[in-house]
C-alpha positions as CSV (number, residue, x, y, z in Angstrom):
1,M,163.9,190.5,114.2
2,K,163.5,191.5,117.8
3,T,160.4,190.8,120.0
4,N,159.4,194.5,119.6
5,D,159.3,194.1,115.9
6,Y,157.0,191.1,116.1
7,L,154.7,193.1,118.5
8,L,154.8,196.0,116.0
9,L,153.7,193.7,113.1
10,A,151.0,192.3,115.3
11,A,149.7,195.8,116.3
12,T,149.8,196.9,112.6
13,G,147.9,193.7,111.5
14,A,145.2,194.3,114.2
15,Y,144.8,197.9,113.1
16,S,144.5,197.1,109.4
17,F,142.1,194.1,110.0
18,L,139.8,195.9,112.5
19,F,139.6,199.4,111.0
20,Y,139.9,199.2,107.2
21,Q,136.6,200.3,105.6
22,Q,134.9,200.0,109.0
23,N,132.9,202.3,111.2
24,A,133.5,202.7,114.9
25,G,132.2,199.8,117.0
26,I,133.5,196.8,118.7
27,N,136.7,197.1,116.7
28,F,137.8,199.9,119.1
29,L,137.3,197.7,122.1
30,L,139.2,194.7,120.5
31,F,142.0,197.0,119.3
32,N,142.5,198.5,122.8
33,I,142.6,195.0,124.3
34,V,145.2,193.9,121.8
35,L,147.4,197.0,122.5
36,L,147.2,196.5,126.2
37,I,148.3,192.9,125.9
38,I,151.2,193.9,123.6
39,L,152.3,196.5,126.1
40,V,152.2,194.1,129.0
41,V,154.1,191.4,127.0
42,K,156.7,194.1,126.2
43,N,157.0,195.2,129.9
44,K,155.2,193.3,132.6
45,K,156.3,195.9,135.2
46,L,153.7,198.2,133.9
47,L,151.0,196.4,135.9
48,S,152.7,197.6,139.1
49,Y,152.3,201.3,138.3
50,N,149.1,203.0,139.4
51,K,149.4,205.7,136.7
52,W,149.6,203.1,133.9
53,I,146.6,201.2,135.3
54,W,144.7,204.5,135.4
55,S,145.6,205.2,131.7
56,A,144.7,201.6,130.8
57,V,141.3,201.9,132.5
58,L,140.6,205.2,130.6
59,C,141.4,203.4,127.3
60,L,139.1,200.4,128.1
61,L,136.3,202.7,129.5
62,S,136.3,204.9,126.4
63,A,136.5,201.9,124.1
64,I,133.4,200.4,125.8
65,C,131.7,203.8,125.3
66,V,132.5,203.6,121.6
67,F,131.0,200.1,121.5
68,V,127.8,201.2,123.3
69,H,127.3,204.7,122.0
70,S,129.7,205.1,119.0
71,S,129.7,208.9,119.7
72,A,132.3,211.3,118.4
73,L,133.0,212.2,122.1
74,S,133.8,208.6,123.0
75,I,136.0,208.2,119.9
76,I,138.0,211.4,120.8
77,G,138.3,210.2,124.4
78,N,139.7,206.9,123.3
79,I,142.2,208.4,120.9
80,L,143.5,210.8,123.5
81,S,143.6,208.0,126.1
82,L,145.7,205.8,123.8
83,L,148.1,208.7,123.2
84,L,148.4,209.1,127.0
85,L,148.8,205.4,127.5
86,S,151.7,205.2,125.0
87,A,153.6,207.9,126.8
88,V,152.9,206.5,130.3
89,S,154.1,203.0,129.1
90,F,157.6,204.5,128.7
91,N,157.7,207.0,131.6
92,V,155.2,207.0,134.4
93,V,156.8,210.1,136.0
94,T,156.0,212.5,133.1
95,S,152.7,214.5,133.7
96,S,149.6,213.9,131.6
97,L,150.1,217.3,129.9
98,F,153.6,216.5,128.6
99,S,152.8,212.8,128.0
100,F,150.1,213.9,125.6
101,A,152.5,216.5,124.0
102,F,155.2,213.9,123.5
103,S,152.8,211.4,122.0
104,C,151.7,213.9,119.4
105,Y,155.4,214.6,118.7
106,S,156.0,210.9,118.3
107,V,153.2,210.5,115.8
108,L,154.2,213.5,113.8
109,T,157.8,212.4,113.5
110,S,157.2,208.7,113.1
111,I,158.1,208.7,109.4
112,A,161.5,210.3,110.1
113,F,162.3,208.0,112.9
114,V,161.3,204.9,110.9
115,I,163.9,205.8,108.3
116,I,166.5,206.9,110.9
117,D,166.1,203.7,113.0
118,S,166.2,201.5,109.9
119,I,169.4,203.0,108.7
120,S,170.9,202.7,112.2
121,R,169.9,199.1,112.5
122,F,171.2,198.2,109.1
123,Q,174.6,199.8,109.8
124,S,174.9,198.1,113.2
125,N,174.1,194.6,111.9
126,N,177.0,192.3,111.1
127,E,177.2,188.7,109.8
128,S,176.0,187.2,113.1
129,S,173.2,184.7,113.5
130,V,170.9,187.5,114.6
131,S,171.5,189.3,111.3
132,K,171.0,186.2,109.3
133,K,167.7,185.6,111.0
134,G,166.6,189.1,110.1
135,Y,167.6,188.5,106.5
136,K,165.5,185.3,106.5
137,V,162.5,187.1,107.7
138,L,163.0,189.9,105.1
139,A,163.4,187.2,102.4
140,T,160.1,185.5,103.6
141,I,158.2,188.8,103.3
142,I,159.5,189.4,99.8
143,V,158.5,185.8,98.8
144,L,155.0,186.3,100.2
145,V,154.6,189.6,98.3
146,L,155.8,188.0,95.0
147,S,153.6,184.9,95.6
148,L,150.5,187.2,96.0
149,L,151.5,189.0,92.8
150,F,151.8,185.7,90.8
151,F,148.6,184.4,92.4
152,S,146.7,187.4,91.2
153,M,148.2,187.1,87.7
154,Y,147.3,183.3,87.4
155,K,143.8,183.9,88.7
156,N,143.1,186.6,86.1
157,S,144.7,184.6,83.2
158,N,143.1,181.2,83.9
159,P,139.4,180.8,84.7
160,L,139.8,177.2,85.8
161,F,142.5,178.2,88.3
162,A,140.3,181.0,89.5
163,E,137.4,178.5,90.1
164,N,139.6,176.1,92.0
165,T,141.0,178.8,94.2
166,K,137.8,180.9,94.7
167,W,137.8,179.9,98.4
168,I,140.9,182.0,98.8
169,N,139.6,185.5,99.2
170,L,142.2,188.2,98.7
171,D,139.8,191.0,97.6
172,F,140.8,193.1,100.5
173,I,144.3,193.7,99.0
174,S,144.2,197.0,97.1
175,I,146.1,200.2,96.8
176,G,143.8,201.7,99.4
177,W,144.4,198.9,101.9
178,I,148.1,199.1,101.4
179,V,148.1,202.9,102.0
180,F,145.9,202.4,105.1
181,S,148.1,199.6,106.4
182,I,151.2,201.8,106.0
183,G,149.5,204.6,107.9
184,G,148.7,202.1,110.6
185,F,152.3,200.9,110.7
186,L,153.5,204.5,111.3
187,L,150.9,205.0,114.0
188,M,151.8,201.7,115.8
189,Y,155.5,202.6,115.4
190,A,154.9,205.9,117.2
191,F,152.9,204.0,119.8
192,L,155.4,201.2,120.5
193,Y,158.6,203.3,119.9
194,H,157.6,206.4,121.8
195,R,159.7,209.5,121.4
196,T,160.3,212.4,123.7
197,I,162.2,215.6,123.6
198,K,164.9,214.7,126.1
199,P,165.8,218.2,127.5
200,I,162.1,219.0,128.1
201,E,161.4,215.6,129.6
202,T,164.3,215.9,132.0
203,W,163.3,219.4,133.0
204,E,159.7,218.4,133.5
205,N,160.5,215.3,135.6
206,K,162.6,217.4,137.9
207,L,159.8,219.9,138.7
208,P,159.0,219.7,142.4
209,L,155.5,218.7,143.6
210,L,156.0,220.3,147.0
211,N,156.5,224.0,147.7
212,T,160.2,224.9,148.2
213,P,161.0,227.1,151.3
214,F,161.9,230.7,150.6
215,E,165.3,232.1,151.4
216,E,164.9,233.8,154.7
217,N,166.6,237.2,155.0
218,E,165.6,240.6,156.0
219,S,164.7,241.8,152.4
220,T,162.8,238.8,151.4
221,I,160.8,238.7,154.6
222,K,159.7,242.3,154.1
223,Q,158.8,241.6,150.5
224,F,156.7,238.5,151.3
225,E,155.0,240.1,154.3
226,T,154.0,243.0,152.0
227,E,152.6,240.5,149.5
228,R,150.7,238.6,152.2
229,Y,149.2,241.9,153.5
230,A,148.1,242.9,150.0
231,G,146.7,239.4,149.3
232,M,144.8,239.4,152.6
233,L,143.2,242.8,151.9
234,L,142.3,241.6,148.4
235,F,140.6,238.4,149.5
236,I,138.8,240.2,152.3
237,L,137.2,242.4,149.7
238,L,136.6,239.5,147.3
239,N,134.8,237.6,150.1
240,V,132.6,240.6,150.9
241,M,131.6,240.9,147.3
242,L,130.9,237.2,147.1
243,V,128.7,237.4,150.2
244,I,126.6,240.1,148.6
245,L,126.5,238.2,145.3
246,N,125.6,234.9,146.9
247,I,122.9,236.4,149.1
248,G,121.4,238.1,146.0
249,D,121.5,234.8,144.0
250,I,120.0,232.8,146.9
251,Q,117.2,235.4,147.4
252,T,116.3,235.6,143.7
253,L,116.6,231.9,142.7
254,Y,115.6,229.9,145.8
255,F,113.1,232.2,147.4
256,N,111.6,234.3,144.5
257,G,112.0,231.3,142.1
258,G,112.6,233.2,138.9
259,L,114.7,235.7,137.0
260,P,115.2,239.3,137.8
261,K,113.1,241.8,135.8
262,N,114.6,242.8,132.4
263,V,117.2,240.0,132.5
264,T,117.2,237.3,129.8
265,H,118.2,233.7,130.3
266,S,121.2,234.2,128.0
267,D,122.5,237.1,130.1
268,F,121.8,235.3,133.3
269,V,123.6,232.1,132.2
270,H,126.0,232.2,129.3
271,S,127.4,235.7,129.8
272,G,127.5,235.1,133.6
273,V,129.4,231.8,133.2
274,G,132.1,233.4,131.1
275,I,132.7,236.2,133.6
276,I,132.6,233.8,136.6
277,I,135.2,231.5,135.0
278,L,137.4,234.5,134.1
279,S,137.2,235.8,137.7
280,I,138.2,232.4,139.1
281,V,141.1,232.1,136.7
282,I,142.4,235.6,137.6
283,A,142.0,235.0,141.4
284,T,143.6,231.5,141.0
285,S,146.6,233.1,139.3
286,L,147.0,235.5,142.2
287,I,146.8,232.6,144.7
288,M,149.5,230.7,142.7
289,F,151.7,233.8,142.9
290,L,151.1,234.3,146.7
291,F,151.6,230.6,147.5
292,R,154.5,229.9,145.1
293,K,156.9,229.2,148.0
294,E,156.6,228.1,151.6
295,F,156.3,231.1,154.0
296,T,155.8,229.6,157.5
297,T,157.5,232.5,159.3
298,V,155.8,235.4,157.4
299,K,153.1,237.4,159.1
300,N,149.5,237.1,157.9
301,N,150.2,233.8,156.2
302,K,147.6,231.8,158.2
303,V,145.1,234.6,158.0
304,L,145.5,234.8,154.3
305,S,145.0,231.0,154.0
306,A,141.8,231.3,155.9
307,F,140.4,234.0,153.7
308,V,141.4,232.0,150.6
309,Y,139.6,228.9,152.0
310,L,136.5,231.1,152.5
311,W,136.8,232.5,149.0
312,I,137.0,228.9,147.6
313,F,133.9,227.9,149.6
314,Q,131.9,231.0,148.4
315,N,132.9,230.3,144.8
316,I,131.5,226.8,145.0
317,I,128.2,228.3,146.3
318,M,128.3,230.8,143.4
319,L,128.9,227.9,140.9
320,S,126.0,226.0,142.4
321,S,123.7,229.0,141.9
322,T,124.9,229.2,138.3
323,A,124.1,225.6,137.8
324,F,120.6,226.3,139.1
325,R,120.3,229.2,136.6
326,N,121.3,226.9,133.8
327,Q,118.6,224.4,134.9
328,I,116.0,227.1,134.8
329,Y,117.2,228.0,131.3
330,I,116.9,224.3,130.2
331,H,113.4,224.0,131.8
332,D,112.0,227.1,130.1
333,F,113.5,226.4,126.7
334,N,115.3,223.3,125.4
335,F,118.2,221.1,126.4
336,T,121.2,221.7,124.1
337,Y,124.9,221.0,123.9
338,K,125.7,224.6,124.8
339,R,123.9,224.2,128.1
340,I,125.6,220.9,128.7
341,G,128.8,222.7,128.1
342,V,127.9,225.1,130.9
343,Y,127.6,222.2,133.4
344,V,131.0,220.8,132.2
345,W,132.7,224.1,132.8
346,L,131.1,224.4,136.2
347,I,132.2,220.9,137.2
348,L,135.8,221.5,136.1
349,A,135.8,224.8,138.0
350,V,134.7,223.1,141.2
351,F,137.4,220.4,140.8
352,G,139.9,223.1,140.1
353,L,138.9,225.0,143.3
354,L,139.1,221.8,145.4
355,I,142.5,221.0,144.0
356,M,143.6,224.5,144.9
357,L,142.4,224.1,148.4
358,W,144.3,220.8,148.7
359,K,147.4,222.4,147.3
360,I,147.4,225.2,149.9
361,Y,146.5,222.8,152.8
362,K,149.2,220.2,151.8
363,K,151.7,222.9,150.7
364,Q,152.0,221.5,147.2
365,S,153.7,223.4,144.3
366,N,152.0,225.2,141.5
367,W,153.2,222.4,139.1
368,Y,151.2,219.9,141.2
369,L,148.1,222.1,140.7
370,I,148.6,222.2,136.9
371,R,149.4,218.5,136.3
372,T,146.5,217.4,138.6
373,N,144.0,219.6,136.8
374,V,145.1,218.2,133.4
375,A,144.7,214.7,134.7
376,V,141.2,215.6,135.9
377,W,140.3,217.0,132.5
378,F,141.4,213.8,130.8
379,T,139.3,211.8,133.2
380,V,136.2,214.0,132.8
381,L,136.5,213.8,129.1
382,V,136.5,210.0,129.1
383,L,133.7,209.8,131.7
384,S,131.6,212.1,129.7
385,G,131.5,209.5,127.0
386,L,129.5,207.2,129.3
387,V,126.4,209.3,128.5
388,N,124.6,209.1,125.2
389,W,124.1,212.9,125.1
390,D,122.1,213.1,121.8
391,K,119.6,210.5,123.2
392,L,119.4,212.3,126.5
393,I,118.8,215.7,124.9
394,T,116.1,214.2,122.6
395,N,114.3,212.4,125.4
396,Y,114.4,215.4,127.7
397,N,113.1,217.9,125.2
398,I,110.3,215.6,124.1
399,Q,109.2,214.6,127.6
400,N,109.3,218.1,129.2
401,K,107.6,220.1,126.5
402,P,104.4,219.8,124.5
403,L,105.4,218.4,121.1
404,A,104.3,221.6,119.3
405,Q,106.9,223.6,121.3
406,V,109.9,221.3,120.8
407,D,112.6,222.5,118.5
408,F,112.7,219.4,116.3
409,Y,114.9,221.1,113.8
410,Y,117.7,221.1,116.4
411,L,117.0,217.5,117.3
412,F,117.3,216.5,113.6
413,S,120.7,218.2,113.5
414,L,122.1,215.8,116.2
415,S,123.7,212.5,115.4
416,D,121.8,209.4,114.1
417,T,121.6,208.1,117.7
418,N,118.2,209.6,118.2
419,I,116.5,208.0,115.2
420,P,114.5,205.5,117.3
421,E,113.1,208.4,119.5
422,L,112.3,210.5,116.4
423,M,110.5,207.6,114.7
424,A,108.5,206.8,117.9
425,I,107.0,210.3,117.7
426,T,105.3,209.5,114.4
427,K,103.1,207.0,116.2
428,T,101.8,209.5,118.8
429,P,98.3,211.1,118.5
430,E,99.8,214.7,118.6
431,F,102.0,214.0,115.5
432,S,99.6,215.3,112.9
433,S,99.4,218.7,114.6
434,F,103.0,219.7,113.9
435,N,104.0,217.5,110.9
436,A,103.3,220.2,108.3
437,K,105.8,222.8,109.5
438,L,108.5,222.7,112.1
439,K,109.2,225.6,114.5
440,N,112.7,226.7,115.5
441,Y,113.2,228.7,118.7
442,T,117.0,229.1,118.5
443,S,117.1,232.6,117.1
444,S,118.6,235.3,119.3
445,S,115.2,236.9,119.9
446,Y,113.5,233.5,120.6
447,K,110.8,234.2,118.2
448,E,109.1,231.4,116.3
449,R,110.7,230.6,112.9
450,Y,109.2,228.1,110.5
451,Y,111.0,225.8,108.0
452,Q,109.5,224.4,104.8
453,E,110.5,220.8,105.4
454,T,107.9,218.5,107.1
455,Y,108.8,216.2,109.9
456,I,108.6,213.1,107.7
457,Q,110.8,214.7,105.1
458,L,113.6,215.4,107.6
459,L,113.2,212.0,109.2
460,N,113.5,210.3,105.8
461,Q,116.6,212.3,105.0
462,K,118.2,211.4,108.3
463,I,117.4,207.7,107.8
464,T,118.7,207.7,104.2
465,H,122.0,209.4,105.3
466,Y,122.4,206.8,108.1
467,L,121.8,203.8,105.9
468,S,124.3,205.2,103.3
469,D,127.0,205.1,105.9
470,Y,126.0,201.9,107.7
471,T,128.4,199.0,107.5
472,N,127.0,195.5,108.1
473,D,130.2,194.0,109.4
474,W,130.8,192.4,112.8
475,R,133.9,194.7,113.2
476,S,131.7,197.8,113.0
477,F,129.0,196.3,115.3
478,D,127.8,198.4,118.2
479,L,124.8,198.7,120.4
480,R,123.8,202.0,119.0
481,D,123.5,200.7,115.4
482,K,121.6,197.7,116.7
483,A,118.9,199.9,118.3
484,I,118.7,202.1,115.2
485,V,118.4,199.2,112.7
486,E,115.8,197.5,114.8
487,S,113.7,200.8,114.9
488,I,113.9,201.2,111.1
489,Y,113.1,197.6,110.1
């Protein structure tokens, strides 16, 4: 067996031991550390690549978030980071977008490649010492499997033998564990024997990150000058519109301090955000078309760039006003995931605009713009796992509203993370005033709706559901569960 085979078995063993019948916790952090060590042992040169270090940091950071919060967002972030890490460990040149795509391809085809590689290895082996060593390892594995089988038979047939060997606990061996371990083997095979689609990988790696100069002749110069003239007129008009829009927003939000008459919060925030993002996407597509090549000798090029810079600056002001609107919405009603999503979209839009500005200033290609944005998205996804959003939402809504006006039905729909905060409310003097019936303000008309369950009933249901899924094992330990269990008992 080769070194890679031993590393594959070690990774599979770690996966099976840390995750079988366990919840998310410290096992994620330990597993990520094991995989990073395996990758470095396999190729020490990885430590010299900044992109690999960035991927490794994302993995560790998201794994720490799982240990601290154990949220679905942090788990998703860690899984995606591991997929990215697997691809980067084999090719640091490939972009984050195609690295993720190739990792998914590697996972989906792992069964086929295990069979193909096994046949290929068997056919290439001869009666050399290496082959004999491989046969010895295979023979050892077969002997161990048979030994476990006979051990189980003797233990079930002889009570005295079972008593004398009770210190040997092999209860974890079951059909479920075997299937789980096989699944882990396939995942680790895809991770350590990464596959790509060669033609696509070669094509993607050759894409330039700098704009290529255009072919200068009479016809192309006229064409590009016409494009520049049209683009300049368009962005002059867009900037005029944005000046009017931003002045109106600043006057309404910062000086009048409220919403316009006959305008609801939903129209002012959610509908507005969608249209704003759509307008930025359309304008960005036009900019990518206009700056697809380097046109240093074409008329209106510098003037067009200046108006595009102004458009980017005004869009950032517009996004800031939208964020302020969203904060008004949160203050007047409740903090929810949908309103957090508005902030996320706005942040990603600002990053996209800044990357666009840098692309034009540094004369980068459109492919640079795309791959950089995707890398930012991955990073933002992992960083968002640093925040315990369910706990933040619960604390904000409780602290910024009278308890009788809080939408507790929404808070009970969140994950079990907020159980300590919900239990603490039962000890407050105001608790008896709203325990009988809970209000819900999430209907489209924002009218009060009442539910039949009392606060205590919903709290008991939530605690019962949590305890039914709780695993008291060190591999599933995390700081979130520690806080919840202490609040319950």
